[in-house]
Backbone as JSON Lines, residues from 0, in Angstrom:
{"i":0,"aa":"M","n":[-15.72,10.3,-11.75],"ca":[-14.82,9.77,-10.76],"c":[-15.43,9.99,-9.38]}
{"i":1,"aa":"G","n":[-15.34,8.97,-8.53],"ca":[-15.89,9.05,-7.18],"c":[-14.98,9.83,-6.26]}
{"i":2,"aa":"T","n":[-15.36,9.89,-5.01],"ca":[-14.55,10.56,-4.0],"c":[-13.29,9.75,-3.74]}
{"i":3,"aa":"R","n":[-12.15,10.41,-3.82],"ca":[-10.87,9.75,-3.59],"c":[-10.74,9.41,-2.12]}
{"i":4,"aa":"R","n":[-10.39,8.15,-1.84],"ca":[-10.23,7.7,-0.46],"c":[-8.81,7.18,-0.26]}
{"i":5,"aa":"I","n":[-8.35,7.25,0.96],"ca":[-7.01,6.79,1.32],"c":[-7.05,6.01,2.64]}
{"i":6,"aa":"V","n":[-5.99,5.29,2.89],"ca":[-5.81,4.68,4.21],"c":[-5.07,5.73,5.04]}
{"i":7,"aa":"F","n":[-5.74,6.22,6.07],"ca":[-5.14,7.21,6.97],"c":[-4.52,6.47,8.15]}
{"i":8,"aa":"A","n":[-3.28,6.81,8.46],"ca":[-2.56,6.17,9.56],"c":[-2.35,7.16,10.7]}
{"i":9,"aa":"N","n":[-2.82,6.79,11.88],"ca":[-2.65,7.61,13.07],"c":[-1.58,6.95,13.95]}
{"i":10,"aa":"A","n":[-0.36,7.49,13.88],"ca":[0.76,6.9,14.62],"c":[0.52,6.89,16.12]}
{"i":11,"aa":"D","n":[-0.27,7.83,16.62],"ca":[-0.54,7.88,18.06],"c":[-1.27,6.63,18.56]}
{"i":12,"aa":"L","n":[-2.0,5.97,17.67],"ca":[-2.77,4.79,18.06],"c":[-2.08,3.47,17.71]}
{"i":13,"aa":"C","n":[-0.99,3.53,16.96],"ca":[-0.31,2.32,16.51],"c":[0.52,1.71,17.65]}
{"i":14,"aa":"T","n":[0.35,0.41,17.85],"ca":[1.11,-0.29,18.88],"c":[2.26,-1.11,18.29]}
{"i":15,"aa":"G","n":[2.38,-1.11,16.97],"ca":[3.44,-1.87,16.33],"c":[3.18,-3.37,16.29]}
{"i":16,"aa":"C","n":[1.94,-3.79,16.42],"ca":[1.6,-5.22,16.5],"c":[1.82,-5.96,15.18]}
{"i":17,"aa":"S","n":[1.83,-5.24,14.07],"ca":[2.05,-5.8,12.72],"c":[0.89,-6.6,12.16]}
{"i":18,"aa":"L","n":[-0.27,-6.59,12.8],"ca":[-1.42,-7.31,12.25],"c":[-1.78,-6.8,10.85]}
{"i":19,"aa":"C","n":[-1.65,-5.5,10.64],"ca":[-1.96,-4.93,9.33],"c":[-1.01,-5.47,8.26]}
{"i":20,"aa":"E","n":[0.28,-5.54,8.59],"ca":[1.28,-6.05,7.64],"c":[1.01,-7.52,7.31]}
{"i":21,"aa":"L","n":[0.73,-8.3,8.32],"ca":[0.49,-9.73,8.12],"c":[-0.79,-9.98,7.33]}
{"i":22,"aa":"A","n":[-1.84,-9.22,7.62],"ca":[-3.1,-9.37,6.9],"c":[-2.92,-9.0,5.43]}
{"i":23,"aa":"C","n":[-2.17,-7.94,5.18],"ca":[-1.92,-7.51,3.8],"c":[-1.13,-8.56,3.03]}
{"i":24,"aa":"A","n":[-0.04,-9.04,3.62],"ca":[0.79,-10.04,2.96],"c":[-0.02,-11.3,2.65]}
{"i":25,"aa":"D","n":[-0.85,-11.71,3.59],"ca":[-1.68,-12.89,3.38],"c":[-2.69,-12.66,2.27]}
{"i":26,"aa":"A","n":[-3.37,-11.51,2.3],"ca":[-4.4,-11.22,1.3],"c":[-3.81,-11.05,-0.11]}
{"i":27,"aa":"R","n":[-2.66,-10.42,-0.21],"ca":[-2.1,-10.09,-1.52],"c":[-1.17,-11.16,-2.08]}
{"i":28,"aa":"E","n":[-0.48,-11.9,-1.18],"ca":[0.54,-12.83,-1.66],"c":[0.32,-14.25,-1.15]}
{"i":29,"aa":"S","n":[-0.67,-14.42,-0.26],"ca":[-0.92,-15.71,0.38],"c":[0.33,-16.25,1.09]}
{"i":30,"aa":"V","n":[1.05,-15.34,1.73],"ca":[2.23,-15.73,2.51],"c":[2.19,-15.02,3.86]}
{"i":31,"aa":"V","n":[2.93,-15.56,4.8],"ca":[3.11,-14.9,6.08],"c":[4.51,-14.31,6.06]}
{"i":32,"aa":"G","n":[4.57,-12.99,5.98],"ca":[5.86,-12.32,5.91],"c":[5.66,-10.84,5.69]}
{"i":33,"aa":"K","n":[6.12,-10.05,6.64],"ca":[5.91,-8.59,6.56],"c":[6.57,-7.99,5.32]}
{"i":34,"aa":"E","n":[7.63,-8.61,4.82],"ca":[8.32,-8.06,3.66],"c":[7.47,-8.1,2.39]}
{"i":35,"aa":"F","n":[6.35,-8.83,2.43],"ca":[5.44,-8.9,1.29],"c":[4.23,-7.97,1.43]}
{"i":36,"aa":"S","n":[4.2,-7.21,2.5],"ca":[3.07,-6.33,2.79],"c":[3.16,-5.02,2.01]}
{"i":37,"aa":"R","n":[2.01,-4.47,1.69],"ca":[1.94,-3.17,1.02],"c":[1.87,-2.03,2.03]}
{"i":38,"aa":"I","n":[1.82,-2.35,3.3],"ca":[1.91,-1.36,4.37],"c":[3.1,-1.77,5.22]}
{"i":39,"aa":"R","n":[3.79,-0.81,5.79],"ca":[4.9,-1.18,6.67],"c":[4.83,-0.36,7.95]}
{"i":40,"aa":"I","n":[5.38,-0.94,8.99],"ca":[5.43,-0.25,10.27],"c":[6.89,0.12,10.53]}
{"i":41,"aa":"D","n":[7.17,1.4,10.5],"ca":[8.5,1.89,10.88],"c":[8.47,2.14,12.38]}
{"i":42,"aa":"S","n":[9.63,2.05,13.01],"ca":[9.64,2.22,14.46],"c":[10.82,3.05,14.93]}
{"i":43,"aa":"M","n":[10.64,3.59,16.11],"ca":[11.7,4.28,16.84],"c":[11.68,3.69,18.25]}
{"i":44,"aa":"P","n":[12.33,2.53,18.43],"ca":[12.25,1.83,19.71],"c":[12.74,2.67,20.9]}
{"i":45,"aa":"E","n":[13.67,3.57,20.64],"ca":[14.2,4.38,21.73],"c":[13.15,5.28,22.38]}
{"i":46,"aa":"I","n":[12.09,5.58,21.63],"ca":[11.01,6.38,22.22],"c":[9.69,5.61,22.25]}
{"i":47,"aa":"N","n":[9.78,4.29,21.99],"ca":[8.6,3.43,22.04],"c":[7.5,3.92,21.09]}
{"i":48,"aa":"A","n":[7.89,4.17,19.82],"ca":[6.93,4.71,18.85],"c":[6.94,3.89,17.56]}
{"i":49,"aa":"W","n":[5.75,3.75,16.96],"ca":[5.59,3.05,15.69],"c":[4.84,3.96,14.74]}
{"i":50,"aa":"F","n":[5.18,3.83,13.45],"ca":[4.61,4.7,12.43],"c":[4.16,3.87,11.24]}
{"i":51,"aa":"P","n":[2.85,3.69,11.06],"ca":[2.38,2.98,9.86],"c":[2.68,3.84,8.63]}
{"i":52,"aa":"V","n":[3.26,3.21,7.62],"ca":[3.59,3.92,6.38],"c":[2.82,3.24,5.26]}
{"i":53,"aa":"V","n":[1.97,4.02,4.62],"ca":[1.14,3.5,3.53],"c":[1.03,4.58,2.46]}
{"i":54,"aa":"C","n":[0.81,4.16,1.23],"ca":[0.72,5.1,0.12],"c":[-0.35,6.16,0.4]}
{"i":55,"aa":"M","n":[0.02,7.42,0.14],"ca":[-0.92,8.53,0.34],"c":[-1.87,8.7,-0.84]}
{"i":56,"aa":"Q","n":[-1.67,7.91,-1.89],"ca":[-2.52,7.98,-3.09],"c":[-2.63,9.44,-3.55]}
{"i":57,"aa":"C","n":[-1.49,10.07,-3.76],"ca":[-1.42,11.5,-4.12],"c":[-2.35,11.86,-5.27]}
{"i":58,"aa":"A","n":[-2.89,13.06,-5.21],"ca":[-3.74,13.55,-6.3],"c":[-2.94,13.68,-7.59]}
{"i":59,"aa":"A","n":[-1.7,14.15,-7.48],"ca":[-0.78,14.25,-8.62],"c":[0.48,13.47,-8.25]}
{"i":60,"aa":"P","n":[0.45,12.16,-8.37],"ca":[1.53,11.32,-7.84],"c":[2.84,11.43,-8.62]}
{"i":61,"aa":"P","n":[3.91,11.88,-7.95],"ca":[5.2,11.98,-8.62],"c":[5.75,10.62,-9.03]}
{"i":62,"aa":"C","n":[5.36,9.56,-8.33],"ca":[5.84,8.21,-8.69],"c":[5.32,7.79,-10.07]}
{"i":63,"aa":"V","n":[4.13,8.25,-10.43],"ca":[3.56,7.92,-11.74],"c":[4.28,8.72,-12.82]}
{"i":64,"aa":"T","n":[4.49,10.0,-12.56],"ca":[5.13,10.88,-13.54],"c":[6.55,10.45,-13.86]}
{"i":65,"aa":"I","n":[7.3,10.04,-12.85],"ca":[8.72,9.74,-13.04],"c":[9.01,8.36,-13.61]}
{"i":66,"aa":"C","n":[8.07,7.45,-13.53],"ca":[8.31,6.06,-13.94],"c":[8.73,5.99,-15.42]}
{"i":67,"aa":"P","n":[9.99,5.59,-15.68],"ca":[10.46,5.57,-17.07],"c":[9.81,4.48,-17.92]}
{"i":68,"aa":"S","n":[9.29,3.44,-17.3],"ca":[8.66,2.37,-18.08],"c":[7.14,2.51,-18.12]}
{"i":69,"aa":"R","n":[6.63,3.58,-17.53],"ca":[5.18,3.85,-17.49],"c":[4.4,2.68,-16.86]}
{"i":70,"aa":"A","n":[5.04,2.05,-15.88],"ca":[4.4,0.92,-15.21],"c":[3.4,1.37,-14.15]}
{"i":71,"aa":"R","n":[3.49,2.61,-13.74],"ca":[2.6,3.12,-12.69],"c":[1.51,3.98,-13.32]}
{"i":72,"aa":"S","n":[0.31,3.86,-12.78],"ca":[-0.81,4.67,-13.28],"c":[-1.75,4.94,-12.1]}
{"i":73,"aa":"K","n":[-2.66,5.85,-12.33],"ca":[-3.65,6.2,-11.32],"c":[-5.01,5.73,-11.81]}
{"i":74,"aa":"D","n":[-5.67,4.9,-11.03],"ca":[-6.98,4.41,-11.39],"c":[-7.97,5.57,-11.38]}
{"i":75,"aa":"P","n":[-8.62,5.85,-12.49],"ca":[-9.52,7.01,-12.53],"c":[-10.74,6.88,-11.62]}
{"i":76,"aa":"A","n":[-11.17,5.67,-11.34],"ca":[-12.35,5.48,-10.5],"c":[-12.03,5.61,-9.01]}
{"i":77,"aa":"S","n":[-10.97,4.94,-8.56],"ca":[-10.68,4.91,-7.12],"c":[-9.59,5.89,-6.71]}
{"i":78,"aa":"G","n":[-8.77,6.32,-7.66],"ca":[-7.63,7.18,-7.33],"c":[-6.42,6.39,-6.84]}
{"i":79,"aa":"A","n":[-6.54,5.06,-6.79],"ca":[-5.43,4.22,-6.32],"c":[-4.3,4.21,-7.34]}
{"i":80,"aa":"I","n":[-3.08,4.15,-6.82],"ca":[-1.9,4.04,-7.68],"c":[-1.73,2.56,-8.02]}
{"i":81,"aa":"L","n":[-1.73,2.25,-9.31],"ca":[-1.61,0.88,-9.77],"c":[-0.24,0.65,-10.39]}
{"i":82,"aa":"I","n":[0.23,-0.58,-10.31],"ca":[1.53,-0.93,-10.86],"c":[1.38,-2.13,-11.78]}
{"i":83,"aa":"D","n":[1.87,-1.99,-13.01],"ca":[1.9,-3.1,-13.95],"c":[3.24,-3.79,-13.76]}
{"i":84,"aa":"A","n":[3.23,-4.89,-13.01],"ca":[4.48,-5.6,-12.68],"c":[5.22,-6.07,-13.92]}
{"i":85,"aa":"D","n":[4.5,-6.38,-14.98],"ca":[5.16,-6.84,-16.21],"c":[5.95,-5.73,-16.89]}
{"i":86,"aa":"S","n":[5.56,-4.48,-16.67],"ca":[6.25,-3.35,-17.29],"c":[7.32,-2.74,-16.4]}
{"i":87,"aa":"C","n":[7.23,-2.97,-15.09],"ca":[8.16,-2.35,-14.14],"c":[9.56,-2.95,-14.28]}
{"i":88,"aa":"S","n":[10.56,-2.05,-14.33],"ca":[11.95,-2.5,-14.44],"c":[12.63,-2.65,-13.08]}
{"i":89,"aa":"G","n":[11.96,-2.16,-12.02],"ca":[12.56,-2.23,-10.68],"c":[13.66,-1.2,-10.47]}
{"i":90,"aa":"C","n":[13.64,-0.12,-11.24],"ca":[14.71,0.9,-11.17],"c":[14.7,1.7,-9.87]}
{"i":91,"aa":"G","n":[13.54,1.79,-9.21],"ca":[13.44,2.5,-7.93],"c":[13.22,4.0,-8.04]}
{"i":92,"aa":"Q","n":[13.03,4.53,-9.24],"ca":[12.79,5.96,-9.39],"c":[11.53,6.39,-8.65]}
{"i":93,"aa":"C","n":[10.53,5.52,-8.59],"ca":[9.28,5.83,-7.89],"c":[9.53,6.04,-6.4]}
{"i":94,"aa":"I","n":[10.44,5.27,-5.84],"ca":[10.77,5.4,-4.41],"c":[11.41,6.76,-4.15]}
{"i":95,"aa":"L","n":[12.33,7.14,-5.02],"ca":[13.01,8.43,-4.87],"c":[12.06,9.6,-5.06]}
{"i":96,"aa":"A","n":[11.09,9.45,-5.94],"ca":[10.15,10.55,-6.23],"c":[9.07,10.71,-5.17]}
{"i":97,"aa":"C","n":[8.77,9.65,-4.45],"ca":[7.68,9.68,-3.47],"c":[8.05,10.58,-2.3]}
{"i":98,"aa":"P","n":[7.13,11.47,-1.88],"ca":[7.43,12.37,-0.76],"c":[7.69,11.65,0.56]}
{"i":99,"aa":"I","n":[7.21,10.4,0.69],"ca":[7.46,9.66,1.92],"c":[8.3,8.4,1.68]}
{"i":100,"aa":"G","n":[8.83,8.24,0.46],"ca":[9.64,7.07,0.15],"c":[8.89,5.77,0.28]}
{"i":101,"aa":"Y","n":[7.62,5.81,-0.06],"ca":[6.74,4.66,0.19],"c":[6.96,3.42,-0.68]}
{"i":102,"aa":"P","n":[6.99,3.53,-2.01],"ca":[7.03,2.28,-2.78],"c":[8.19,1.39,-2.33]}
{"i":103,"aa":"T","n":[8.01,0.11,-2.54],"ca":[8.99,-0.88,-2.11],"c":[9.28,-1.8,-3.29]}
{"i":104,"aa":"I","n":[10.48,-2.37,-3.28],"ca":[10.82,-3.35,-4.3],"c":[10.48,-4.74,-3.75]}
{"i":105,"aa":"H","n":[9.72,-5.49,-4.53],"ca":[9.29,-6.82,-4.11],"c":[10.51,-7.7,-3.85]}
{"i":106,"aa":"P","n":[10.53,-8.39,-2.7],"ca":[11.71,-9.17,-2.33],"c":[12.01,-10.37,-3.23]}
{"i":107,"aa":"V","n":[11.04,-10.82,-3.98],"ca":[11.25,-11.97,-4.87],"c":[11.26,-11.53,-6.33]}
{"i":108,"aa":"D","n":[10.25,-10.76,-6.73],"ca":[10.1,-10.38,-8.13],"c":[11.01,-9.24,-8.58]}
{"i":109,"aa":"G","n":[11.5,-8.42,-7.63],"ca":[12.4,-7.33,-7.97],"c":[11.75,-6.15,-8.65]}
{"i":110,"aa":"V","n":[10.43,-6.03,-8.56],"ca":[9.71,-4.9,-9.15],"c":[9.02,-4.11,-8.05]}
{"i":111,"aa":"A","n":[8.68,-2.86,-8.33],"ca":[8.02,-2.02,-7.34],"c":[6.63,-2.57,-7.05]}
{"i":112,"aa":"F","n":[6.22,-2.43,-5.79],"ca":[4.85,-2.79,-5.44],"c":[4.37,-1.84,-4.36]}
{"i":113,"aa":"G","n":[3.04,-1.74,-4.23],"ca":[2.47,-0.81,-3.26],"c":[0.99,-1.03,-3.1]}
{"i":114,"aa":"C","n":[0.4,-0.19,-2.29],"ca":[-1.02,-0.3,-1.95],"c":[-1.92,0.12,-3.11]}
{"i":115,"aa":"D","n":[-2.87,-0.75,-3.44],"ca":[-3.87,-0.41,-4.45],"c":[-5.27,-0.32,-3.83]}
{"i":116,"aa":"L","n":[-5.29,-0.2,-2.5],"ca":[-6.52,-0.04,-1.72],"c":[-7.42,-1.27,-1.72]}
{"i":117,"aa":"C","n":[-6.88,-2.42,-2.11],"ca":[-7.65,-3.68,-2.05],"c":[-9.05,-3.55,-2.67]}
{"i":118,"aa":"S","n":[-9.12,-2.92,-3.81],"ca":[-10.4,-2.75,-4.5],"c":[-11.45,-2.05,-3.64]}
{"i":119,"aa":"G","n":[-11.0,-1.15,-2.77],"ca":[-11.93,-0.37,-1.95],"c":[-12.23,-0.93,-0.58]}
{"i":120,"aa":"E","n":[-11.6,-2.04,-0.22],"ca":[-11.8,-2.63,1.11],"c":[-10.45,-3.06,1.69]}
{"i":121,"aa":"P","n":[-9.64,-2.08,2.1],"ca":[-8.28,-2.4,2.57],"c":[-8.27,-3.36,3.77]}
{"i":122,"aa":"V","n":[-7.62,-4.51,3.59],"ca":[-7.57,-5.51,4.66],"c":[-6.76,-5.03,5.85]}
{"i":123,"aa":"C","n":[-5.81,-4.13,5.62],"ca":[-5.02,-3.61,6.74],"c":[-5.91,-2.85,7.72]}
{"i":124,"aa":"V","n":[-6.87,-2.11,7.19],"ca":[-7.79,-1.36,8.05],"c":[-8.66,-2.32,8.85]}
{"i":125,"aa":"E","n":[-9.15,-3.36,8.18],"ca":[-9.98,-4.35,8.87],"c":[-9.2,-5.07,9.97]}
{"i":126,"aa":"A","n":[-7.9,-5.29,9.74],"ca":[-7.08,-6.04,10.7],"c":[-6.63,-5.2,11.89]}
{"i":127,"aa":"C","n":[-6.64,-3.89,11.75],"ca":[-6.13,-3.0,12.8],"c":[-7.1,-2.97,13.98]}
{"i":128,"aa":"T","n":[-6.63,-3.43,15.12],"ca":[-7.5,-3.52,16.3],"c":[-7.5,-2.26,17.16]}
{"i":129,"aa":"T","n":[-6.6,-1.31,16.86],"ca":[-6.51,-0.1,17.7],"c":[-7.16,1.12,17.07]}
{"i":130,"aa":"G","n":[-7.56,1.0,15.8],"ca":[-8.13,2.16,15.1],"c":[-7.05,3.07,14.53]}
{"i":131,"aa":"A","n":[-5.8,2.61,14.48],"ca":[-4.71,3.43,13.94],"c":[-4.84,3.61,12.43]}
{"i":132,"aa":"L","n":[-5.56,2.7,11.78],"ca":[-5.77,2.79,10.34],"c":[-7.25,2.98,10.05]}
{"i":133,"aa":"E","n":[-7.54,3.94,9.18],"ca":[-8.93,4.19,8.77],"c":[-8.95,4.41,7.27]}
{"i":134,"aa":"F","n":[-10.03,4.02,6.62],"ca":[-10.23,4.27,5.2],"c":[-11.12,5.48,5.09]}
{"i":135,"aa":"V","n":[-10.55,6.63,4.73],"ca":[-11.26,7.91,4.8],"c":[-11.19,8.67,3.48]}
{"i":136,"aa":"N","n":[-12.05,9.65,3.36],"ca":[-12.0,10.61,2.26],"c":[-10.61,11.26,2.28]}
{"i":137,"aa":"A","n":[-9.99,11.42,1.13],"ca":[-8.62,11.96,1.06],"c":[-8.51,13.35,1.69]}
{"i":138,"aa":"A","n":[-9.53,14.18,1.54],"ca":[-9.48,15.52,2.13],"c":[-9.48,15.45,3.65]}
{"i":139,"aa":"V","n":[-10.24,14.51,4.2],"ca":[-10.26,14.31,5.65],"c":[-8.88,13.87,6.12]}
{"i":140,"aa":"G","n":[-8.27,12.93,5.4],"ca":[-6.93,12.46,5.75],"c":[-5.91,13.58,5.71]}
{"i":141,"aa":"A","n":[-5.99,14.45,4.71],"ca":[-5.04,15.57,4.6],"c":[-5.19,16.53,5.78]}
{"i":142,"aa":"R","n":[-6.42,16.81,6.17],"ca":[-6.64,17.69,7.32],"c":[-6.1,17.07,8.6]}
{"i":143,"aa":"R","n":[-6.32,15.78,8.76],"ca":[-5.82,15.09,9.96],"c":[-4.3,15.09,10.0]}
{"i":144,"aa":"R","n":[-3.65,14.88,8.86],"ca":[-2.18,14.92,8.81],"c":[-1.67,16.3,9.19]}
{"i":145,"aa":"A","n":[-2.32,17.34,8.66],"ca":[-1.91,18.71,8.97],"c":[-2.07,19.01,10.46]}
{"i":146,"aa":"R","n":[-3.19,18.6,11.04],"ca":[-3.4,18.82,12.48],"c":[-2.34,18.09,13.3]}
{"i":147,"aa":"A","n":[-2.0,16.88,12.91],"ca":[-0.99,16.11,13.65],"c":[0.38,16.79,13.57]}
{"i":148,"aa":"R","n":[0.74,17.33,12.39],"ca":[2.02,18.05,12.25],"c":[2.04,19.28,13.14]}
{"i":149,"aa":"I","n":[0.95,20.02,13.16],"ca":[0.87,21.23,14.0],"c":[0.98,20.84,15.47]}
{"i":150,"aa":"S","n":[0.26,19.81,15.86],"ca":[0.3,19.36,17.25],"c":[1.71,18.94,17.66]}
{"i":151,"aa":"R","n":[2.38,18.19,16.8],"ca":[3.76,17.75,17.1],"c":[4.7,18.93,17.19]}
{"i":152,"aa":"S","n":[4.55,19.91,16.29],"ca":[5.46,21.06,16.32],"c":[5.24,21.91,17.57]}
{"i":153,"aa":"R","n":[4.0,22.0,18.02],"ca":[3.71,22.75,19.25],"c":[4.29,22.04,20.47]}
{"i":154,"aa":"S","n":[4.2,20.71,20.49],"ca":[4.71,19.97,21.65],"c":[6.24,20.02,21.71]}
{"i":155,"aa":"V","n":[6.9,20.12,20.55],"ca":[8.35,20.23,20.52],"c":[8.8,21.59,21.05]}
{"i":156,"aa":"K","n":[8.04,22.63,20.75],"ca":[8.37,24.0,21.17],"c":[8.16,24.21,22.67]}
{"i":157,"aa":"S","n":[7.25,23.43,23.27],"ca":[6.95,23.67,24.69],"c":[8.0,23.11,25.61]}
């Protein structure tokens, strides 16, 4: 198995432009519509902040373990979480099990869908013009997330 990689999202650099969402929806579904994207931008307009939300590709993904229809699996080569749409019942247990509530139910098909890392070349990263999204080694991403949490907690205390 190769080095596990993830899409790392830096909320400090996100402008909420949605280019990543649109590029993903176009690449994966050939449609223009953020609701078809495997990445989403959450926002807090009152503080002018945007937060890219993308699958963390967990080393031990609870969404895979909890899936009653066994529709979710982890690709041994890339570490990406894969979904067999034909097996998925759309029950939403994966959403509840995810530490960030990431998986989404497809607006047309009614089954769970999510990021599979675009076969190692995530289009959302390519579309991001601010550098808010990077395709990095999972360990690097984990360290960056931890530093960001520490930095935010220190700024709240000051």
